[in-house]
C-alpha positions in Angstrom: -10.8 11.4 -6.9 -6.9 11.8 -6.5 -4.8 9.2 -8.3 -2.5 7.0 -6.1 1.1 6.8 -7.6 2.8 3.4 -6.6 6.5 3.1 -7.1 8.8 0.4 -6.3 9.7 2.3 -3.2 6.2 2.5 -1.6 4.9 -0.8 -3.2 5.2 -2.7 0.0 2.6 -0.3 1.7 -0.2 -1.3 -0.8 0.4 -5.0 -0.9 0.5 -7.9 1.7 3.4 -10.4 1.6 1.3 -13.3 0.7 -0.6 -11.6 -2.2 -0.3 -13.0 -5.8 -2.5 -10.4 -7.5 -2.3 -6.6 -7.7 -5.5 -5.0 -8.9 -5.1 -1.7 -10.8 -7.9 0.6 -11.9 -7.9 4.1 -13.4 -7.1 5.7 -9.9 -3.6 4.1 -9.6 -0.6 5.1 -11.6 2.0 2.1 -11.5 5.6 3.2 -12.2 7.6 1.0 -14.6 9.8 0.1 -11.6 6.8 -1.0 -9.5 5.8 -3.1 -12.4 9.2 -4.8 -12.5 9.1 -5.5 -8.8 5.7 -7.0 -9.1 6.8 -9.2 -11.8 10.1 -10.1 -10.0 7.9 -11.3 -7.1 5.6 -13.2 -9.4 2.6 -11.0 -8.5 0.0 -10.9 -11.3 -1.2 -7.3 -12.3 -4.8 -7.2 -13.1 -6.4 -4.1 -14.7 -10.0 -3.8 -13.3 -12.7 -0.9 -13.3 -12.6 -0.7 -9.5 -9.6 -2.1 -7.6 -11.2 -1.8 -4.1 -14.2 -3.8 -5.3 -12.0 -6.5 -6.9 -10.1 -6.7 -3.7 -13.3 -7.2 -1.8 -14.8 -9.5 -4.4 -11.7 -11.7 -4.2 -12.9 -13.0 -0.9 -10.4 -11.2 1.3 -10.7 -7.7 3.0 -7.5 -6.6 1.5 -5.0 -9.4 1.5 -6.9 -12.0 3.7 -4.3 -11.9 6.5 -6.1 -10.9 9.7 -2.7 -9.6 11.0 -2.0 -7.4 8.2 -1.4 -3.7 8.8 -1.3 -2.8 5.2 -3.4 0.3 4.2 -5.3 -1.7 1.6 -6.5 -3.7 4.6 -7.5 -1.1 6.8 -8.4 1.8 4.5 -5.9 4.5 5.9 -3.4 4.5 3.0 -3.6 8.2 2.8 -2.7 8.5 6.4 0.2 6.1 6.3 1.6 7.6 3.2 1.4 11.3 4.8 3.2 10.1 7.9 6.0 8.6 5.8 6.5 11.8 3.8 6.5 13.9 7.0 9.0 11.4 8.6 11.1 11.4 5.4 11.0 15.4 4.8 10.9 16.6 8.2 13.0 14.2 10.2 15.4 13.0 7.4 14.5 9.1 7.8 15.4 7.6 4.5 15.6 4.0 5.5 12.5 2.3 3.8 12.1 -0.5 6.6 12.2 2.1 9.3 9.9 4.5 7.6 7.4 1.6 6.7 7.4 0.5 10.4 7.1 3.8 12.0 4.4 5.1 9.6 2.4 2.1 10.4 2.8 2.4 14.3 2.0 6.1 14.0 -1.1 5.6 11.8 -2.2 2.9 14.4 -1.7 5.4 17.4 -3.5 8.0 15.5 -6.6 5.8 14.5 -6.7 4.5 18.1 -7.2 7.9 19.5 -9.7 9.4 17.0 
C-alpha cells in the first residue's frame, strides 16, 4: 500500500475542523511541520496499527460532522489530492484555500458522475 505524505500544507485535507485527535499508522508519513501544526491546534497525535479502523472505532465516520467534505470522511483522498496537484502544476493555482475549495468541488462533481 502506498504511504500518504502529510505536510502542514495539505494537513487540512486530512482532518476536520472540530477534530481533537489525529490517528497515524505505518501508512502515514507525518512531516515535522505537520506535527508542529497539529500541536499548535491542540490536536493529539495518536499512533495506532490501523488509522482507518481507529477513526471508525472512535464512533464517527471520519470526523463526526455530517456536513464534512474531508477525504477522511468520504474515502476519496487520493482523488482530491490528485486534483489539487493537477490544479497547482497545470494551472498555477498556489493559494491553498482556493486549491482546497476547488479540489473538493471537482471531486464531488466527479464522484457524482461515476
